[in-house]
HTML snippet that shows the backbone in 3Dmol.js (N, CA, C, O; Angstrom):
<script src="https://3Dmol.org/build/3Dmol-min.js"></script>
<div id="view" style="width:600px;height:400px;position:relative"></div>
<script>
const pdb = `
ATOM      1  N   CYS A   1       2.073   8.823  -0.414  1.00  0.00           N
ATOM      2  CA  CYS A   1       3.256   9.417  -0.997  1.00  0.00           C
ATOM      3  C   CYS A   1       3.062  10.915  -1.216  1.00  0.00           C
ATOM      4  O   CYS A   1       3.543  11.468  -2.205  1.00  0.00           O
ATOM      5  N   LEU A   2       2.378  11.553  -0.322  1.00  0.00           N
ATOM      6  CA  LEU A   2       2.123  12.984  -0.491  1.00  0.00           C
ATOM      7  C   LEU A   2       3.378  13.821  -0.319  1.00  0.00           C
ATOM      8  O   LEU A   2       3.379  15.010  -0.639  1.00  0.00           O
ATOM      9  N   ASN A   3       4.456  13.209   0.188  1.00  0.00           N
ATOM     10  CA  ASN A   3       5.692  13.960   0.345  1.00  0.00           C
ATOM     11  C   ASN A   3       6.531  13.954  -0.935  1.00  0.00           C
ATOM     12  O   ASN A   3       7.592  14.577  -0.974  1.00  0.00           O
ATOM     13  N   LEU A   4       6.078  13.267  -1.970  1.00  0.00           N
ATOM     14  CA  LEU A   4       6.794  13.245  -3.244  1.00  0.00           C
ATOM     15  C   LEU A   4       6.369  14.426  -4.107  1.00  0.00           C
ATOM     16  O   LEU A   4       5.248  14.918  -3.981  1.00  0.00           O
ATOM     17  N   PRO A   5       7.262  14.882  -4.984  1.00  0.00           N
ATOM     18  CA  PRO A   5       6.880  15.930  -5.927  1.00  0.00           C
ATOM     19  C   PRO A   5       5.736  15.446  -6.824  1.00  0.00           C
ATOM     20  O   PRO A   5       5.589  14.245  -7.053  1.00  0.00           O
ATOM     21  N   LEU A   6       4.939  16.371  -7.323  1.00  0.00           N
ATOM     22  CA  LEU A   6       3.767  16.013  -8.126  1.00  0.00           C
ATOM     23  C   LEU A   6       4.106  15.146  -9.328  1.00  0.00           C
ATOM     24  O   LEU A   6       3.334  14.254  -9.678  1.00  0.00           O
ATOM     25  N   HIS A   7       5.239  15.387  -9.965  1.00  0.00           N
ATOM     26  CA  HIS A   7       5.573  14.610 -11.164  1.00  0.00           C
ATOM     27  C   HIS A   7       5.956  13.166 -10.833  1.00  0.00           C
ATOM     28  O   HIS A   7       6.045  12.343 -11.744  1.00  0.00           O
ATOM     29  N   LEU A   8       6.184  12.831  -9.561  1.00  0.00           N
ATOM     30  CA  LEU A   8       6.515  11.466  -9.141  1.00  0.00           C
ATOM     31  C   LEU A   8       5.397  10.788  -8.367  1.00  0.00           C
ATOM     32  O   LEU A   8       5.377   9.562  -8.252  1.00  0.00           O
ATOM     33  N   ARG A   9       4.488  11.554  -7.846  1.00  0.00           N
ATOM     34  CA  ARG A   9       3.510  11.054  -6.878  1.00  0.00           C
ATOM     35  C   ARG A   9       2.652   9.901  -7.389  1.00  0.00           C
ATOM     36  O   ARG A   9       2.440   8.929  -6.665  1.00  0.00           O
ATOM     37  N   TYR A  10       2.163   9.988  -8.597  1.00  0.00           N
ATOM     38  CA  TYR A  10       1.224   8.984  -9.098  1.00  0.00           C
ATOM     39  C   TYR A  10       1.854   8.012 -10.094  1.00  0.00           C
ATOM     40  O   TYR A  10       1.144   7.362 -10.860  1.00  0.00           O
ATOM     41  N   ARG A  11       3.167   7.914 -10.086  1.00  0.00           N
ATOM     42  CA  ARG A  11       3.827   6.910 -10.917  1.00  0.00           C
ATOM     43  C   ARG A  11       3.607   5.539 -10.298  1.00  0.00           C
ATOM     44  O   ARG A  11       3.465   5.414  -9.082  1.00  0.00           O
ATOM     45  N   GLU A  12       3.578   4.511 -11.139  1.00  0.00           N
ATOM     46  CA  GLU A  12       3.250   3.156 -10.696  1.00  0.00           C
ATOM     47  C   GLU A  12       4.137   2.678  -9.555  1.00  0.00           C
ATOM     48  O   GLU A  12       3.653   2.026  -8.629  1.00  0.00           O
ATOM     49  N   GLU A  13       5.414   2.988  -9.607  1.00  0.00           N
ATOM     50  CA  GLU A  13       6.333   2.507  -8.573  1.00  0.00           C
ATOM     51  C   GLU A  13       6.125   3.193  -7.221  1.00  0.00           C
ATOM     52  O   GLU A  13       6.686   2.757  -6.215  1.00  0.00           O
ATOM     53  N   ASN A  14       5.332   4.254  -7.188  1.00  0.00           N
ATOM     54  CA  ASN A  14       5.073   4.969  -5.939  1.00  0.00           C
ATOM     55  C   ASN A  14       3.661   4.754  -5.402  1.00  0.00           C
ATOM     56  O   ASN A  14       3.261   5.412  -4.442  1.00  0.00           O
ATOM     57  N   LEU A  15       2.908   3.848  -6.006  1.00  0.00           N
ATOM     58  CA  LEU A  15       1.542   3.566  -5.573  1.00  0.00           C
ATOM     59  C   LEU A  15       1.467   2.220  -4.876  1.00  0.00           C
ATOM     60  O   LEU A  15       2.276   1.330  -5.139  1.00  0.00           O
ATOM     61  N   TYR A  16       0.506   2.074  -3.996  1.00  0.00           N
ATOM     62  CA  TYR A  16       0.251   0.807  -3.315  1.00  0.00           C
ATOM     63  C   TYR A  16      -1.188   0.412  -3.607  1.00  0.00           C
ATOM     64  O   TYR A  16      -2.127   1.048  -3.128  1.00  0.00           O
ATOM     65  N   LEU A  17      -1.351  -0.635  -4.391  1.00  0.00           N
ATOM     66  CA  LEU A  17      -2.686  -1.137  -4.704  1.00  0.00           C
ATOM     67  C   LEU A  17      -3.110  -2.042  -3.560  1.00  0.00           C
ATOM     68  O   LEU A  17      -2.604  -3.155  -3.419  1.00  0.00           O
ATOM     69  N   ALA A  18      -4.026  -1.570  -2.757  1.00  0.00           N
ATOM     70  CA  ALA A  18      -4.456  -2.329  -1.577  1.00  0.00           C
ATOM     71  C   ALA A  18      -5.270  -3.546  -1.963  1.00  0.00           C
ATOM     72  O   ALA A  18      -5.251  -4.547  -1.247  1.00  0.00           O
ATOM     73  N   GLY A  19      -5.972  -3.489  -3.057  1.00  0.00           N
ATOM     74  CA  GLY A  19      -6.754  -4.631  -3.499  1.00  0.00           C
ATOM     75  C   GLY A  19      -7.867  -4.209  -4.427  1.00  0.00           C
ATOM     76  O   GLY A  19      -8.215  -3.033  -4.537  1.00  0.00           O
ATOM     77  N   ILE A  20      -8.412  -5.209  -5.088  1.00  0.00           N
ATOM     78  CA  ILE A  20      -9.544  -5.005  -5.984  1.00  0.00           C
ATOM     79  C   ILE A  20     -10.631  -5.967  -5.544  1.00  0.00           C
ATOM     80  O   ILE A  20     -10.418  -7.179  -5.520  1.00  0.00           O
ATOM     81  N   VAL A  21     -11.782  -5.442  -5.201  1.00  0.00           N
ATOM     82  CA  VAL A  21     -12.897  -6.274  -4.748  1.00  0.00           C
ATOM     83  C   VAL A  21     -13.693  -6.702  -5.971  1.00  0.00           C
ATOM     84  O   VAL A  21     -14.181  -5.853  -6.716  1.00  0.00           O
ATOM     85  N   PRO A  22     -13.832  -8.016  -6.191  1.00  0.00           N
ATOM     86  CA  PRO A  22     -14.569  -8.488  -7.359  1.00  0.00           C
ATOM     87  C   PRO A  22     -16.054  -8.149  -7.272  1.00  0.00           C
ATOM     88  O   PRO A  22     -16.608  -8.064  -6.176  1.00  0.00           O
ATOM     89  N   GLY A  23     -16.689  -7.958  -8.399  1.00  0.00           N
ATOM     90  CA  GLY A  23     -18.103  -7.599  -8.445  1.00  0.00           C
ATOM     91  C   GLY A  23     -18.940  -8.747  -8.942  1.00  0.00           C
ATOM     92  O   GLY A  23     -18.434  -9.869  -8.993  1.00  0.00           O
ATOM     93  N   PRO A  24     -20.156  -8.548  -9.302  1.00  0.00           N
ATOM     94  CA  PRO A  24     -20.826  -7.276  -9.552  1.00  0.00           C
ATOM     95  C   PRO A  24     -21.476  -6.678  -8.304  1.00  0.00           C
ATOM     96  O   PRO A  24     -21.903  -5.524  -8.337  1.00  0.00           O
ATOM     97  N   ASN A  25     -21.562  -7.430  -7.208  1.00  0.00           N
ATOM     98  CA  ASN A  25     -22.200  -6.918  -5.992  1.00  0.00           C
ATOM     99  C   ASN A  25     -21.159  -6.681  -4.907  1.00  0.00           C
ATOM    100  O   ASN A  25     -20.064  -7.242  -4.946  1.00  0.00           O
ATOM    101  N   ALA A  26     -21.512  -5.851  -3.950  1.00  0.00           N
ATOM    102  CA  ALA A  26     -20.620  -5.609  -2.816  1.00  0.00           C
ATOM    103  C   ALA A  26     -20.470  -6.898  -2.006  1.00  0.00           C
ATOM    104  O   ALA A  26     -21.435  -7.646  -1.853  1.00  0.00           O
ATOM    105  N   PRO A  27     -19.266  -7.162  -1.484  1.00  0.00           N
ATOM    106  CA  PRO A  27     -19.072  -8.381  -0.696  1.00  0.00           C
ATOM    107  C   PRO A  27     -19.746  -8.265   0.666  1.00  0.00           C
ATOM    108  O   PRO A  27     -19.971  -7.166   1.174  1.00  0.00           O
ATOM    109  N   SER A  28     -20.063  -9.420   1.247  1.00  0.00           N
ATOM    110  CA  SER A  28     -20.591  -9.422   2.613  1.00  0.00           C
ATOM    111  C   SER A  28     -19.456  -9.048   3.564  1.00  0.00           C
ATOM    112  O   SER A  28     -18.292  -9.041   3.163  1.00  0.00           O
ATOM    113  N   LEU A  29     -19.780  -8.743   4.800  1.00  0.00           N
ATOM    114  CA  LEU A  29     -18.745  -8.390   5.770  1.00  0.00           C
ATOM    115  C   LEU A  29     -17.775  -9.543   5.984  1.00  0.00           C
ATOM    116  O   LEU A  29     -16.578  -9.316   6.157  1.00  0.00           O
ATOM    117  N   ASP A  30     -18.269 -10.774   5.976  1.00  0.00           N
ATOM    118  CA  ASP A  30     -17.392 -11.932   6.143  1.00  0.00           C
ATOM    119  C   ASP A  30     -16.424 -12.050   4.967  1.00  0.00           C
ATOM    120  O   ASP A  30     -15.237 -12.316   5.159  1.00  0.00           O
ATOM    121  N   GLN A  31     -16.932 -11.852   3.753  1.00  0.00           N
ATOM    122  CA  GLN A  31     -16.066 -11.898   2.576  1.00  0.00           C
ATOM    123  C   GLN A  31     -15.059 -10.754   2.594  1.00  0.00           C
ATOM    124  O   GLN A  31     -13.900 -10.935   2.220  1.00  0.00           O
ATOM    125  N   LEU A  32     -15.496  -9.590   3.023  1.00  0.00           N
ATOM    126  CA  LEU A  32     -14.615  -8.433   3.081  1.00  0.00           C
ATOM    127  C   LEU A  32     -13.487  -8.652   4.079  1.00  0.00           C
ATOM    128  O   LEU A  32     -12.351  -8.249   3.827  1.00  0.00           O
ATOM    129  N   ASN A  33     -13.786  -9.283   5.203  1.00  0.00           N
ATOM    130  CA  ASN A  33     -12.742  -9.579   6.184  1.00  0.00           C
ATOM    131  C   ASN A  33     -11.642 -10.431   5.566  1.00  0.00           C
ATOM    132  O   ASN A  33     -10.461 -10.186   5.809  1.00  0.00           O
ATOM    133  N   HIS A  34     -12.015 -11.426   4.771  1.00  0.00           N
ATOM    134  CA  HIS A  34     -11.016 -12.278   4.125  1.00  0.00           C
ATOM    135  C   HIS A  34     -10.198 -11.502   3.094  1.00  0.00           C
ATOM    136  O   HIS A  34      -9.007 -11.760   2.920  1.00  0.00           O
ATOM    137  N   LEU A  35     -10.832 -10.557   2.417  1.00  0.00           N
ATOM    138  CA  LEU A  35     -10.120  -9.758   1.428  1.00  0.00           C
ATOM    139  C   LEU A  35      -9.141  -8.783   2.077  1.00  0.00           C
ATOM    140  O   LEU A  35      -8.130  -8.424   1.474  1.00  0.00           O
ATOM    141  N   LEU A  36      -9.436  -8.356   3.303  1.00  0.00           N
ATOM    142  CA  LEU A  36      -8.602  -7.360   3.974  1.00  0.00           C
ATOM    143  C   LEU A  36      -7.417  -7.951   4.730  1.00  0.00           C
ATOM    144  O   LEU A  36      -6.525  -7.206   5.138  1.00  0.00           O
ATOM    145  N   VAL A  37      -7.382  -9.258   4.927  1.00  0.00           N
ATOM    146  CA  VAL A  37      -6.300  -9.882   5.704  1.00  0.00           C
ATOM    147  C   VAL A  37      -4.915  -9.512   5.166  1.00  0.00           C
ATOM    148  O   VAL A  37      -4.062  -9.124   5.964  1.00  0.00           O
ATOM    149  N   PRO A  38      -4.640  -9.609   3.851  1.00  0.00           N
ATOM    150  CA  PRO A  38      -3.295  -9.242   3.377  1.00  0.00           C
ATOM    151  C   PRO A  38      -2.944  -7.780   3.646  1.00  0.00           C
ATOM    152  O   PRO A  38      -1.798  -7.471   3.972  1.00  0.00           O
ATOM    153  N   LEU A  39      -3.908  -6.886   3.515  1.00  0.00           N
ATOM    154  CA  LEU A  39      -3.663  -5.470   3.777  1.00  0.00           C
ATOM    155  C   LEU A  39      -3.344  -5.241   5.249  1.00  0.00           C
ATOM    156  O   LEU A  39      -2.410  -4.509   5.575  1.00  0.00           O
ATOM    157  N   VAL A  40      -4.106  -5.857   6.132  1.00  0.00           N
ATOM    158  CA  VAL A  40      -3.870  -5.710   7.571  1.00  0.00           C
ATOM    159  C   VAL A  40      -2.503  -6.286   7.934  1.00  0.00           C
ATOM    160  O   VAL A  40      -1.793  -5.713   8.760  1.00  0.00           O
ATOM    161  N   ASP A  41      -2.129  -7.407   7.331  1.00  0.00           N
ATOM    162  CA  ASP A  41      -0.805  -7.985   7.580  1.00  0.00           C
ATOM    163  C   ASP A  41       0.300  -7.015   7.175  1.00  0.00           C
ATOM    164  O   ASP A  41       1.288  -6.865   7.894  1.00  0.00           O
ATOM    165  N   ASP A  42       0.140  -6.355   6.026  1.00  0.00           N
ATOM    166  CA  ASP A  42       1.130  -5.364   5.590  1.00  0.00           C
ATOM    167  C   ASP A  42       1.197  -4.190   6.557  1.00  0.00           C
ATOM    168  O   ASP A  42       2.286  -3.703   6.859  1.00  0.00           O
ATOM    169  N   PHE A  43       0.054  -3.731   7.044  1.00  0.00           N
ATOM    170  CA  PHE A  43       0.045  -2.635   8.007  1.00  0.00           C
ATOM    171  C   PHE A  43       0.726  -3.032   9.311  1.00  0.00           C
ATOM    172  O   PHE A  43       1.429  -2.223   9.916  1.00  0.00           O
ATOM    173  N   CYS A  44       0.521  -4.270   9.746  1.00  0.00           N
ATOM    174  CA  CYS A  44       1.174  -4.743  10.976  1.00  0.00           C
ATOM    175  C   CYS A  44       2.687  -4.751  10.808  1.00  0.00           C
ATOM    176  O   CYS A  44       3.417  -4.379  11.727  1.00  0.00           O
ATOM    177  N   THR A  45       3.158  -5.173   9.644  1.00  0.00           N
ATOM    178  CA  THR A  45       4.597  -5.157   9.370  1.00  0.00           C
ATOM    179  C   THR A  45       5.120  -3.726   9.388  1.00  0.00           C
ATOM    180  O   THR A  45       6.179  -3.462   9.959  1.00  0.00           O
ATOM    181  N   ALA A  46       4.396  -2.810   8.775  1.00  0.00           N
ATOM    182  CA  ALA A  46       4.819  -1.410   8.747  1.00  0.00           C
ATOM    183  C   ALA A  46       4.805  -0.803  10.145  1.00  0.00           C
ATOM    184  O   ALA A  46       5.659   0.024  10.464  1.00  0.00           O
ATOM    185  N   TRP A  47       3.862  -1.195  10.972  1.00  0.00           N
ATOM    186  CA  TRP A  47       3.767  -0.659  12.330  1.00  0.00           C
ATOM    187  C   TRP A  47       4.998  -1.043  13.147  1.00  0.00           C
ATOM    188  O   TRP A  47       5.482  -0.262  13.967  1.00  0.00           O
ATOM    189  N   GLU A  48       5.501  -2.274  12.909  1.00  0.00           N
ATOM    190  CA  GLU A  48       6.686  -2.739  13.627  1.00  0.00           C
ATOM    191  C   GLU A  48       7.938  -2.014  13.161  1.00  0.00           C
ATOM    192  O   GLU A  48       8.937  -1.980  13.880  1.00  0.00           O
ATOM    193  N   GLY A  49       7.900  -1.446  11.992  1.00  0.00           N
ATOM    194  CA  GLY A  49       9.028  -0.676  11.476  1.00  0.00           C
ATOM    195  C   GLY A  49       9.606  -1.279  10.218  1.00  0.00           C
ATOM    196  O   GLY A  49       9.677  -2.498  10.063  1.00  0.00           O
ATOM    197  N   LEU A  50      10.017  -0.406   9.328  1.00  0.00           N
ATOM    198  CA  LEU A  50      10.631  -0.812   8.071  1.00  0.00           C
ATOM    199  C   LEU A  50      11.978  -0.125   7.951  1.00  0.00           C
ATOM    200  O   LEU A  50      12.164   0.982   8.456  1.00  0.00           O
ATOM    201  N   MET A  51      12.914  -0.779   7.286  1.00  0.00           N
ATOM    202  CA  MET A  51      14.233  -0.199   7.049  1.00  0.00           C
ATOM    203  C   MET A  51      14.352   0.126   5.568  1.00  0.00           C
ATOM    204  O   MET A  51      14.271  -0.767   4.726  1.00  0.00           O
ATOM    205  N   PHE A  52      14.542   1.389   5.251  1.00  0.00           N
ATOM    206  CA  PHE A  52      14.716   1.811   3.872  1.00  0.00           C
ATOM    207  C   PHE A  52      16.189   2.084   3.627  1.00  0.00           C
ATOM    208  O   PHE A  52      16.817   2.853   4.355  1.00  0.00           O
ATOM    209  N   LYS A  53      16.736   1.450   2.596  1.00  0.00           N
ATOM    210  CA  LYS A  53      18.147   1.638   2.276  1.00  0.00           C
ATOM    211  C   LYS A  53      18.375   2.873   1.422  1.00  0.00           C
ATOM    212  O   LYS A  53      19.489   3.391   1.357  1.00  0.00           O
ATOM    213  N   SER A  54      17.321   3.344   0.768  1.00  0.00           N
ATOM    214  CA  SER A  54      17.442   4.561  -0.024  1.00  0.00           C
ATOM    215  C   SER A  54      16.098   5.265  -0.052  1.00  0.00           C
ATOM    216  O   SER A  54      15.059   4.650   0.191  1.00  0.00           O
ATOM    217  N   THR A  55      16.122   6.537  -0.346  1.00  0.00           N
ATOM    218  CA  THR A  55      14.902   7.327  -0.461  1.00  0.00           C
ATOM    219  C   THR A  55      14.950   8.093  -1.783  1.00  0.00           C
ATOM    220  O   THR A  55      15.946   8.036  -2.505  1.00  0.00           O
ATOM    221  N   ALA A  56      13.883   8.797  -2.089  1.00  0.00           N
ATOM    222  CA  ALA A  56      13.840   9.571  -3.334  1.00  0.00           C
ATOM    223  C   ALA A  56      14.938  10.632  -3.369  1.00  0.00           C
ATOM    224  O   ALA A  56      15.487  10.923  -4.432  1.00  0.00           O
ATOM    225  N   ASN A  57      15.258  11.209  -2.215  1.00  0.00           N
ATOM    226  CA  ASN A  57      16.268  12.267  -2.159  1.00  0.00           C
ATOM    227  C   ASN A  57      17.679  11.739  -1.951  1.00  0.00           C
ATOM    228  O   ASN A  57      18.644  12.427  -2.284  1.00  0.00           O
ATOM    229  N   HIS A  58      17.822  10.543  -1.412  1.00  0.00           N
ATOM    230  CA  HIS A  58      19.139   9.993  -1.079  1.00  0.00           C
ATOM    231  C   HIS A  58      19.216   8.543  -1.542  1.00  0.00           C
ATOM    232  O   HIS A  58      18.990   7.625  -0.754  1.00  0.00           O
ATOM    233  N   ARG A  59      19.531   8.340  -2.808  1.00  0.00           N
ATOM    234  CA  ARG A  59      19.567   6.994  -3.391  1.00  0.00           C
ATOM    235  C   ARG A  59      20.613   6.110  -2.718  1.00  0.00           C
ATOM    236  O   ARG A  59      20.439   4.892  -2.674  1.00  0.00           O
ATOM    237  N   GLY A  60      21.680   6.677  -2.201  1.00  0.00           N
ATOM    238  CA  GLY A  60      22.742   5.890  -1.576  1.00  0.00           C
ATOM    239  C   GLY A  60      22.489   5.564  -0.120  1.00  0.00           C
ATOM    240  O   GLY A  60      23.297   4.874   0.501  1.00  0.00           O
ATOM    241  N   GLY A  61      21.398   6.038   0.440  1.00  0.00           N
ATOM    242  CA  GLY A  61      21.067   5.749   1.837  1.00  0.00           C
ATOM    243  C   GLY A  61      21.168   6.951   2.718  1.00  0.00           C
ATOM    244  O   GLY A  61      20.918   6.858   3.920  1.00  0.00           O
TER     245      GLY A  61
END
`;
const viewer = $3Dmol.createViewer("view");
viewer.addModel(pdb, "pdb");
viewer.setStyle({}, {cartoon: {color: "spectrum"}});
viewer.zoomTo();
viewer.render();
</script>
């Protein structure tokens, strides 16, 4: 969201929490692959294209 003004950039509604890896130790590569599946699925959806009905500058579309 680097295209947002500074006062909006880090608000909760403008952030995407990709995930939280449980501790106390780093996960193995196999465990990490399972944790990344939802993120990769979201990226695949975004790659195909998203339709936004409104933006920060144009709430009506």
